[in-house]
A tleap script that builds the chain and sets N, CA, C and O, in Angstrom:
source leaprc.protein.ff14SB
mol = sequence {
  NMET ILE THR ARG ALA GLN THR LEU ALA VAL
  ALA SER THR TYR VAL THR THR LEU ILE PRO
  GLY ARG GLY THR SER ARG TYR PRO ILE GLY
  VAL GLY ALA ALA ARG SER ALA ILE ARG LYS
  SER ARG PRO SER ALA ASP VAL HIE ILE TYR
  VAL THR THR ASP ARG ASP GLY THR THR PHE
  HIE VAL VAL HIE VAL HIE PHE ARG PRO GLY
  PHE TRP THR ASP VAL GLU ASP VAL THR ASP
  ILE TYR GLU ILE PRO THR GLU ALA LEU THR
  GLU CLEU
}
set mol.1.N position { 0.838 -1.180 0.000 }
set mol.1.CA position { 0.000 0.000 0.000 }
set mol.1.C position { 0.887 1.248 0.000 }
set mol.1.O position { 1.867 1.321 0.741 }
set mol.2.N position { 0.543 2.204 -0.818 }
set mol.2.CA position { 1.304 3.450 -0.914 }
set mol.2.C position { 0.815 4.414 0.161 }
set mol.2.O position { -0.385 4.664 0.278 }
set mol.3.N position { 1.744 4.955 0.944 }
set mol.3.CA position { 1.388 5.889 2.009 }
set mol.3.C position { 1.247 7.302 1.456 }
set mol.3.O position { 1.679 7.596 0.341 }
set mol.4.N position { 0.640 8.159 2.249 }
set mol.4.CA position { 0.490 9.563 1.852 }
set mol.4.C position { 1.857 10.210 1.649 }
set mol.4.O position { 2.038 10.997 0.720 }
set mol.5.N position { 2.808 9.888 2.503 }
set mol.5.CA position { 4.157 10.461 2.390 }
set mol.5.C position { 4.819 10.041 1.087 }
set mol.5.O position { 5.502 10.844 0.452 }
set mol.6.N position { 4.623 8.782 0.680 }
set mol.6.CA position { 5.195 8.338 -0.588 }
set mol.6.C position { 4.554 9.075 -1.758 }
set mol.6.O position { 5.232 9.432 -2.722 }
set mol.7.N position { 3.250 9.299 -1.670 }
set mol.7.CA position { 2.563 10.057 -2.714 }
set mol.7.C position { 3.097 11.478 -2.771 }
set mol.7.O position { 3.350 12.002 -3.856 }
set mol.8.N position { 3.272 12.107 -1.611 }
set mol.8.CA position { 3.836 13.456 -1.565 }
set mol.8.C position { 5.243 13.482 -2.128 }
set mol.8.O position { 5.613 14.408 -2.851 }
set mol.9.N position { 6.021 12.478 -1.800 }
set mol.9.CA position { 7.411 12.441 -2.251 }
set mol.9.C position { 7.505 12.419 -3.767 }
set mol.9.O position { 8.418 13.010 -4.343 }
set mol.10.N position { 6.576 11.746 -4.408 }
set mol.10.CA position { 6.606 11.654 -5.863 }
set mol.10.C position { 5.939 12.860 -6.503 }
set mol.10.O position { 6.455 13.409 -7.477 }
set mol.11.N position { 4.802 13.276 -5.969 }
set mol.11.CA position { 3.994 14.286 -6.638 }
set mol.11.C position { 4.345 15.718 -6.284 }
set mol.11.O position { 4.005 16.629 -7.039 }
set mol.12.N position { 5.008 15.947 -5.170 }
set mol.12.CA position { 5.157 17.313 -4.687 }
set mol.12.C position { 6.590 17.777 -4.494 }
set mol.12.O position { 6.805 18.870 -3.970 }
set mol.13.N position { 7.561 17.002 -4.888 }
set mol.13.CA position { 8.948 17.400 -4.718 }
set mol.13.C position { 9.474 17.898 -6.054 }
set mol.13.O position { 9.431 17.184 -7.056 }
set mol.14.N position { 9.969 19.129 -6.060 }
set mol.14.CA position { 10.432 19.755 -7.295 }
set mol.14.C position { 11.807 20.367 -7.105 }
set mol.14.O position { 12.206 20.711 -5.992 }
set mol.15.N position { 12.524 20.495 -8.216 }
set mol.15.CA position { 13.748 21.281 -8.236 }
set mol.15.C position { 13.592 22.308 -9.348 }
set mol.15.O position { 13.139 21.991 -10.448 }
set mol.16.N position { 13.973 23.537 -9.044 }
set mol.16.CA position { 13.971 24.616 -10.021 }
set mol.16.C position { 15.410 25.075 -10.188 }
set mol.16.O position { 16.089 25.371 -9.205 }
set mol.17.N position { 15.875 25.135 -11.424 }
set mol.17.CA position { 17.228 25.599 -11.710 }
set mol.17.C position { 17.147 26.964 -12.367 }
set mol.17.O position { 16.431 27.151 -13.351 }
set mol.18.N position { 17.889 27.918 -11.814 }
set mol.18.CA position { 17.915 29.283 -12.333 }
set mol.18.C position { 19.304 29.593 -12.869 }
set mol.18.O position { 20.296 29.487 -12.147 }
set mol.19.N position { 19.369 29.980 -14.144 }
set mol.19.CA position { 20.624 30.397 -14.759 }
set mol.19.C position { 20.356 31.732 -15.442 }
set mol.19.O position { 19.621 31.774 -16.428 }
set mol.20.N position { 20.936 32.830 -14.942 }
set mol.20.CA position { 20.691 34.135 -15.549 }
set mol.20.C position { 20.983 34.122 -17.049 }
set mol.20.O position { 22.020 33.629 -17.493 }
set mol.21.N position { 20.051 34.674 -17.811 }
set mol.21.CA position { 20.206 34.753 -19.256 }
set mol.21.C position { 19.814 33.490 -19.998 }
set mol.21.O position { 19.799 33.480 -21.228 }
set mol.22.N position { 19.496 32.427 -19.278 }
set mol.22.CA position { 19.130 31.164 -19.937 }
set mol.22.C position { 17.770 30.645 -19.508 }
set mol.22.O position { 17.348 29.580 -19.958 }
set mol.23.N position { 17.093 31.357 -18.669 }
set mol.23.CA position { 15.763 30.927 -18.273 }
set mol.23.C position { 15.752 30.044 -17.039 }
set mol.23.O position { 16.755 29.869 -16.348 }
set mol.24.N position { 14.569 29.497 -16.796 }
set mol.24.CA position { 14.322 28.703 -15.604 }
set mol.24.C position { 13.824 27.322 -16.000 }
set mol.24.O position { 13.070 27.177 -16.963 }
set mol.25.N position { 14.244 26.323 -15.264 }
set mol.25.CA position { 13.809 24.949 -15.497 }
set mol.25.C position { 13.236 24.403 -14.201 }
set mol.25.O position { 13.895 24.463 -13.163 }
set mol.26.N position { 12.009 23.868 -14.243 }
set mol.26.CA position { 11.388 23.283 -13.046 }
set mol.26.C position { 10.873 21.899 -13.402 }
set mol.26.O position { 10.154 21.729 -14.387 }
set mol.27.N position { 11.244 20.910 -12.595 }
set mol.27.CA position { 10.785 19.552 -12.874 }
set mol.27.C position { 10.654 18.759 -11.580 }
set mol.27.O position { 11.318 19.066 -10.590 }
set mol.28.N position { 9.789 17.731 -11.587 }
set mol.28.CA position { 9.640 16.895 -10.390 }
set mol.28.C position { 10.870 16.030 -10.174 }
set mol.28.O position { 11.559 15.651 -11.121 }
set mol.29.N position { 11.131 15.729 -8.916 }
set mol.29.CA position { 12.284 14.906 -8.554 }
set mol.29.C position { 11.901 14.089 -7.325 }
set mol.29.O position { 11.164 14.575 -6.468 }
set mol.30.N position { 12.381 12.879 -7.229 }
set mol.30.CA position { 12.120 12.053 -6.054 }
set mol.30.C position { 12.861 12.581 -4.838 }
set mol.30.O position { 13.891 13.241 -4.972 }
set mol.31.N position { 12.343 12.295 -3.657 }
set mol.31.CA position { 12.976 12.776 -2.428 }
set mol.31.C position { 14.387 12.219 -2.286 }
set mol.31.O position { 15.304 12.950 -1.913 }
set mol.32.N position { 14.569 10.945 -2.577 }
set mol.32.CA position { 15.904 10.345 -2.474 }
set mol.32.C position { 16.895 11.006 -3.406 }
set mol.32.O position { 18.034 11.271 -3.023 }
set mol.33.N position { 16.462 11.278 -4.641 }
set mol.33.CA position { 17.335 11.948 -5.612 }
set mol.33.C position { 17.638 13.374 -5.171 }
set mol.33.O position { 18.761 13.849 -5.336 }
set mol.34.N position { 16.638 14.064 -4.609 }
set mol.34.CA position { 16.853 15.431 -4.124 }
set mol.34.C position { 17.852 15.437 -2.974 }
set mol.34.O position { 18.772 16.254 -2.952 }
set mol.35.N position { 17.673 14.531 -2.024 }
set mol.35.CA position { 18.598 14.464 -0.886 }
set mol.35.C position { 20.020 14.179 -1.350 }
set mol.35.O position { 20.974 14.775 -0.849 }
set mol.36.N position { 20.157 13.269 -2.305 }
set mol.36.CA position { 21.478 12.925 -2.830 }
set mol.36.C position { 22.123 14.115 -3.533 }
set mol.36.O position { 23.303 14.399 -3.324 }
set mol.37.N position { 21.351 14.809 -4.365 }
set mol.37.CA position { 21.883 15.965 -5.093 }
set mol.37.C position { 22.297 17.079 -4.135 }
set mol.37.O position { 23.333 17.715 -4.327 }
set mol.38.N position { 21.491 17.311 -3.108 }
set mol.38.CA position { 21.814 18.350 -2.124 }
set mol.38.C position { 23.084 17.972 -1.362 }
set mol.38.O position { 23.966 18.807 -1.161 }
set mol.39.N position { 23.170 16.728 -0.946 }
set mol.39.CA position { 24.346 16.256 -0.205 }
set mol.39.C position { 25.612 16.395 -1.054 }
set mol.39.O position { 26.649 16.832 -0.553 }
set mol.40.N position { 25.534 16.028 -2.330 }
set mol.40.CA position { 26.695 16.109 -3.220 }
set mol.40.C position { 27.095 17.549 -3.525 }
set mol.40.O position { 28.264 17.815 -3.807 }
set mol.41.N position { 26.146 18.482 -3.472 }
set mol.41.CA position { 26.459 19.874 -3.803 }
set mol.41.C position { 27.106 20.628 -2.644 }
set mol.41.O position { 27.716 21.673 -2.871 }
set mol.42.N position { 26.997 20.141 -1.429 }
set mol.42.CA position { 27.511 20.869 -0.257 }
set mol.42.C position { 28.975 21.289 -0.344 }
set mol.42.O position { 29.280 22.415 0.050 }
set mol.43.N position { 29.903 20.463 -0.834 }
set mol.43.CA position { 31.305 20.911 -0.874 }
set mol.43.C position { 31.564 22.054 -1.861 }
set mol.43.O position { 32.517 22.814 -1.688 }
set mol.44.N position { 30.726 22.180 -2.889 }
set mol.44.CA position { 31.016 23.157 -3.944 }
set mol.44.C position { 29.981 24.266 -4.048 }
set mol.44.O position { 30.052 25.085 -4.965 }
set mol.45.N position { 29.033 24.310 -3.141 }
set mol.45.CA position { 27.968 25.309 -3.226 }
set mol.45.C position { 27.591 25.787 -1.830 }
set mol.45.O position { 27.883 25.135 -0.827 }
set mol.46.N position { 26.934 26.945 -1.794 }
set mol.46.CA position { 26.369 27.444 -0.545 }
set mol.46.C position { 24.961 26.872 -0.438 }
set mol.46.O position { 24.137 27.087 -1.327 }
set mol.47.N position { 24.678 26.150 0.636 }
set mol.47.CA position { 23.391 25.486 0.809 }
set mol.47.C position { 22.693 26.067 2.033 }
set mol.47.O position { 23.265 26.115 3.122 }
set mol.48.N position { 21.456 26.507 1.842 }
set mol.48.CA position { 20.649 27.045 2.937 }
set mol.48.C position { 19.310 26.322 2.935 }
set mol.48.O position { 18.708 26.124 1.879 }
set mol.49.N position { 18.844 25.928 4.118 }
set mol.49.CA position { 17.592 25.194 4.247 }
set mol.49.C position { 16.616 26.031 5.069 }
set mol.49.O position { 16.950 26.531 6.143 }
set mol.50.N position { 15.405 26.170 4.537 }
set mol.50.CA position { 14.360 26.940 5.196 }
set mol.50.C position { 13.129 26.054 5.354 }
set mol.50.O position { 12.846 25.220 4.494 }
set mol.51.N position { 12.406 26.233 6.442 }
set mol.51.CA position { 11.148 25.523 6.651 }
set mol.51.C position { 10.037 26.554 6.559 }
set mol.51.O position { 10.098 27.606 7.196 }
set mol.52.N position { 9.026 26.247 5.763 }
set mol.52.CA position { 7.923 27.176 5.556 }
set mol.52.C position { 6.646 26.378 5.324 }
set mol.52.O position { 6.679 25.148 5.321 }
set mol.53.N position { 5.535 27.055 5.132 }
set mol.53.CA position { 4.277 26.379 4.817 }
set mol.53.C position { 3.710 26.940 3.526 }
set mol.53.O position { 3.986 28.079 3.149 }
set mol.54.N position { 2.903 26.108 2.848 }
set mol.54.CA position { 2.228 26.599 1.653 }
set mol.54.C position { 0.891 27.206 2.065 }
set mol.54.O position { 0.606 27.335 3.255 }
set mol.55.N position { 0.086 27.573 1.100 }
set mol.55.CA position { -1.199 28.232 1.392 }
set mol.55.C position { -2.172 27.335 2.146 }
set mol.55.O position { -3.069 27.820 2.836 }
set mol.56.N position { -1.991 26.029 2.011 }
set mol.56.CA position { -2.877 25.084 2.685 }
set mol.56.C position { -2.370 24.676 4.062 }
set mol.56.O position { -3.019 23.889 4.750 }
set mol.57.N position { -1.220 25.199 4.471 }
set mol.57.CA position { -0.653 24.870 5.769 }
set mol.57.C position { 0.279 23.675 5.769 }
set mol.57.O position { 0.740 23.253 6.829 }
set mol.58.N position { 0.568 23.118 4.586 }
set mol.58.CA position { 1.496 21.996 4.485 }
set mol.58.C position { 2.918 22.500 4.695 }
set mol.58.O position { 3.337 23.467 4.058 }
set mol.59.N position { 3.659 21.849 5.584 }
set mol.59.CA position { 5.026 22.261 5.878 }
set mol.59.C position { 5.976 21.743 4.809 }
set mol.59.O position { 5.935 20.570 4.437 }
set mol.60.N position { 6.831 22.634 4.321 }
set mol.60.CA position { 7.810 22.306 3.293 }
set mol.60.C position { 9.207 22.688 3.751 }
set mol.60.O position { 9.386 23.626 4.527 }
set mol.61.N position { 10.188 21.954 3.262 }
set mol.61.CA position { 11.586 22.361 3.365 }
set mol.61.C position { 11.961 22.938 2.006 }
set mol.61.O position { 11.798 22.277 0.981 }
set mol.62.N position { 12.454 24.144 2.000 }
set mol.62.CA position { 12.942 24.767 0.776 }
set mol.62.C position { 14.457 24.840 0.911 }
set mol.62.O position { 14.978 25.443 1.849 }
set mol.63.N position { 15.157 24.222 -0.032 }
set mol.63.CA position { 16.617 24.175 0.008 }
set mol.63.C position { 17.148 25.021 -1.138 }
set mol.63.O position { 16.858 24.757 -2.305 }
set mol.64.N position { 17.928 26.038 -0.796 }
set mol.64.CA position { 18.514 26.962 -1.767 }
set mol.64.C position { 19.982 26.587 -1.935 }
set mol.64.O position { 20.768 26.684 -0.992 }
set mol.65.N position { 20.347 26.158 -3.141 }
set mol.65.CA position { 21.724 25.744 -3.439 }
set mol.65.C position { 22.291 26.720 -4.462 }
set mol.65.O position { 21.825 26.773 -5.601 }
set mol.66.N position { 23.293 27.489 -4.057 }
set mol.66.CA position { 23.914 28.467 -4.956 }
set mol.66.C position { 25.340 28.020 -5.257 }
set mol.66.O position { 26.198 27.990 -4.374 }
set mol.67.N position { 25.574 27.673 -6.521 }
set mol.67.CA position { 26.905 27.221 -6.929 }
set mol.67.C position { 27.815 28.417 -7.144 }
set mol.67.O position { 27.423 29.406 -7.762 }
set mol.68.N position { 29.009 28.321 -6.640 }
set mol.68.CA position { 29.982 29.412 -6.743 }
set mol.68.C position { 30.461 29.567 -8.184 }
set mol.68.O position { 30.476 28.598 -8.942 }
set mol.69.N position { 30.856 30.790 -8.563 }
set mol.69.CA position { 31.407 30.999 -9.912 }
set mol.69.C position { 32.586 30.061 -10.160 }
set mol.69.O position { 33.431 29.855 -9.288 }
set mol.70.N position { 32.624 29.502 -11.359 }
set mol.70.CA position { 33.697 28.596 -11.725 }
set mol.70.C position { 33.334 27.130 -11.602 }
set mol.70.O position { 34.050 26.272 -12.119 }
set mol.71.N position { 32.226 26.824 -10.921 }
set mol.71.CA position { 31.826 25.424 -10.788 }
set mol.71.C position { 31.286 24.892 -12.112 }
set mol.71.O position { 31.640 23.794 -12.541 }
set mol.72.N position { 30.426 25.679 -12.755 }
set mol.72.CA position { 29.873 25.320 -14.063 }
set mol.72.C position { 30.606 26.097 -15.139 }
set mol.72.O position { 31.004 27.238 -14.908 }
set mol.73.N position { 30.793 25.508 -16.305 }
set mol.73.CA position { 31.429 26.218 -17.417 }
set mol.73.C position { 30.390 27.032 -18.171 }
set mol.73.O position { 29.222 26.649 -18.246 }
set mol.74.N position { 30.818 28.145 -18.723 }
set mol.74.CA position { 30.001 29.042 -19.550 }
set mol.74.C position { 28.917 29.799 -18.795 }
set mol.74.O position { 28.135 30.514 -19.422 }
set mol.75.N position { 28.843 29.672 -17.486 }
set mol.75.CA position { 27.901 30.459 -16.685 }
set mol.75.C position { 28.587 30.871 -15.387 }
set mol.75.O position { 29.455 30.161 -14.880 }
set mol.76.N position { 28.198 32.000 -14.865 }
set mol.76.CA position { 28.785 32.494 -13.620 }
set mol.76.C position { 27.936 32.169 -12.398 }
set mol.76.O position { 28.449 32.079 -11.283 }
set mol.77.N position { 26.635 31.992 -12.614 }
set mol.77.CA position { 25.727 31.933 -11.484 }
set mol.77.C position { 24.663 30.863 -11.731 }
set mol.77.O position { 23.879 30.981 -12.672 }
set mol.78.N position { 24.628 29.829 -10.904 }
set mol.78.CA position { 23.610 28.782 -11.022 }
set mol.78.C position { 23.003 28.556 -9.642 }
set mol.78.O position { 23.720 28.418 -8.651 }
set mol.79.N position { 21.677 28.520 -9.591 }
set mol.79.CA position { 20.967 28.288 -8.345 }
set mol.79.C position { 19.962 27.160 -8.539 }
set mol.79.O position { 19.205 27.162 -9.510 }
set mol.80.N position { 19.950 26.206 -7.628 }
set mol.80.CA position { 18.923 25.164 -7.592 }
set mol.80.C position { 18.078 25.396 -6.353 }
set mol.80.O position { 18.608 25.656 -5.273 }
set mol.81.N position { 16.767 25.302 -6.507 }
set mol.81.CA position { 15.849 25.447 -5.383 }
set mol.81.C position { 15.007 24.177 -5.306 }
set mol.81.O position { 14.272 23.849 -6.238 }
set mol.82.N position { 15.122 23.473 -4.190 }
set mol.82.CA position { 14.375 22.236 -3.979 }
set mol.82.C position { 13.196 22.524 -3.063 }
set mol.82.O position { 13.348 23.193 -2.041 }
set mol.83.N position { 12.019 22.020 -3.425 }
set mol.83.CA position { 10.814 22.135 -2.608 }
set mol.83.C position { 10.429 20.719 -2.191 }
set mol.83.O position { 10.022 19.911 -3.026 }
set mol.84.N position { 10.560 20.422 -0.899 }
set mol.84.CA position { 10.333 19.061 -0.414 }
set mol.84.C position { 9.327 19.099 0.739 }
set mol.84.O position { 9.573 19.769 1.742 }
set mol.85.N position { 8.202 18.393 0.615 }
set mol.85.CA position { 7.258 18.341 1.732 }
set mol.85.C position { 7.925 17.710 2.957 }
set mol.85.O position { 8.546 16.653 2.850 }
set mol.86.N position { 7.800 18.347 4.099 }
set mol.86.CA position { 8.427 17.851 5.321 }
set mol.86.C position { 7.948 16.444 5.654 }
set mol.86.O position { 8.737 15.614 6.105 }
set mol.87.N position { 6.681 16.170 5.439 }
set mol.87.CA position { 6.140 14.841 5.737 }
set mol.87.C position { 6.842 13.764 4.909 }
set mol.87.O position { 7.072 12.658 5.397 }
set mol.88.N position { 7.178 14.081 3.672 }
set mol.88.CA position { 7.887 13.114 2.825 }
set mol.88.C position { 9.280 12.829 3.380 }
set mol.88.O position { 9.771 11.705 3.272 }
set mol.89.N position { 9.918 13.833 3.970 }
set mol.89.CA position { 11.250 13.637 4.558 }
set mol.89.C position { 11.188 12.800 5.828 }
set mol.89.O position { 12.027 11.925 6.044 }
set mol.90.N position { 10.205 13.066 6.657 }
set mol.90.CA position { 10.145 12.393 7.955 }
set mol.90.C position { 9.608 10.973 7.863 }
set mol.90.O position { 9.837 10.176 8.772 }
set mol.91.N position { 8.900 10.636 6.790 }
set mol.91.CA position { 8.334 9.301 6.635 }
set mol.91.C position { 9.294 8.317 5.995 }
set mol.91.O position { 9.027 7.115 5.995 }
set mol.92.N position { 10.419 8.797 5.444 }
set mol.92.CA position { 11.342 7.891 4.755 }
set mol.92.C position { 12.083 7.012 5.732 }
set mol.92.O position { 12.902 6.189 5.323 }
savepdb mol mol.pdb
quit
């Protein structure tokens, strides 16, 4: 049986990538993949985690990952923003 947290983990976890001059990309991502990507980015990026709620009162973790200049080629500034429902994190 699929739990509510598993449903949230699949349906409500997103990453948005911002690259100045190249637009924005937003796509769904699994909680495990998000956690792995955030963990791997820590040595080369500034990572900040915020807890907030959406309009319905659902608690979310918003993770702001800012890669330092020189990490990516041909761009100076890359930011990833992960939106992860807190319930999906605590149920894993």
